[in-house]
C-alpha positions as CSV (number, residue, x, y, z in Angstrom):
1,X,-96.9,-21.4,-35.6
2,X,-93.3,-20.1,-35.3
3,X,-92.9,-17.6,-32.6
4,X,-90.1,-15.0,-32.9
5,X,-87.8,-14.7,-30.0
6,X,-86.8,-11.1,-29.1
7,X,-83.2,-10.1,-29.8
8,X,-81.4,-10.9,-26.6
9,X,-78.0,-11.8,-25.0
10,X,-76.9,-14.4,-22.5
11,X,-75.2,-13.5,-19.2
12,X,-71.6,-14.5,-19.2
13,X,-71.8,-15.5,-15.5
14,X,-75.1,-17.3,-15.1
15,X,-76.2,-17.9,-18.7
16,X,-79.6,-16.3,-18.2
17,X,-81.1,-14.6,-21.3
18,X,-81.7,-10.9,-21.0
19,X,-82.4,-7.9,-23.1
20,X,-80.2,-4.9,-22.7
21,X,-76.7,-3.6,-22.8
22,X,-73.5,-5.1,-21.4
23,X,-72.3,-8.6,-20.8
24,X,-74.1,-9.5,-17.5
25,X,-77.7,-9.6,-16.5
26,X,-77.2,-7.8,-13.2
27,X,-74.5,-6.1,-11.1
28,X,-74.4,-9.2,-8.8
29,X,-73.4,-11.4,-11.8
30,X,-70.8,-8.9,-12.9
31,X,-69.3,-8.6,-9.4
32,X,-69.2,-12.4,-9.0
33,X,-67.6,-12.8,-12.4
34,X,-65.0,-10.2,-11.6
35,X,-64.1,-11.8,-8.3
36,X,-63.8,-15.2,-10.0
37,X,-61.6,-13.8,-12.6
38,X,-59.4,-12.2,-9.9
39,X,-59.1,-15.6,-8.2
40,X,-58.1,-17.3,-11.5
41,X,-55.4,-14.6,-12.1
42,X,-54.0,-15.1,-8.6
43,X,-54.0,-18.9,-9.1
44,X,-52.2,-18.5,-12.5
45,X,-49.6,-16.2,-10.9
46,X,-48.9,-18.7,-8.1
47,X,-48.5,-21.5,-10.7
48,X,-46.0,-19.4,-12.7
49,X,-44.0,-18.6,-9.5
50,X,-43.9,-22.3,-8.4
51,X,-42.9,-23.4,-11.9
52,X,-40.0,-21.0,-11.9
53,X,-38.9,-22.1,-8.5
54,X,-39.0,-25.8,-9.4
55,X,-37.1,-25.1,-12.6
56,X,-34.4,-23.1,-10.7
57,X,-34.2,-25.9,-8.1
58,X,-33.7,-28.5,-10.9
59,X,-31.0,-26.4,-12.5
60,X,-29.2,-26.0,-9.2
61,X,-29.3,-29.7,-8.5
62,X,-28.0,-30.6,-11.9
63,X,-25.0,-28.3,-11.5
64,X,-24.1,-30.0,-8.2
């Protein structure tokens, strides 16, 4: 009655089950994930820069 499921992994991008090596089911998923990660890194860098600018502005205003 119980069927065995073959050893498999799930794609980190789309979640589809696949058998094989690596973290992604296809090169398209890997490229898409890499571009999304690059965008998130850029967004985080912008957030840090804006935070530092706001902090410096607040410090300058408190001195005056």
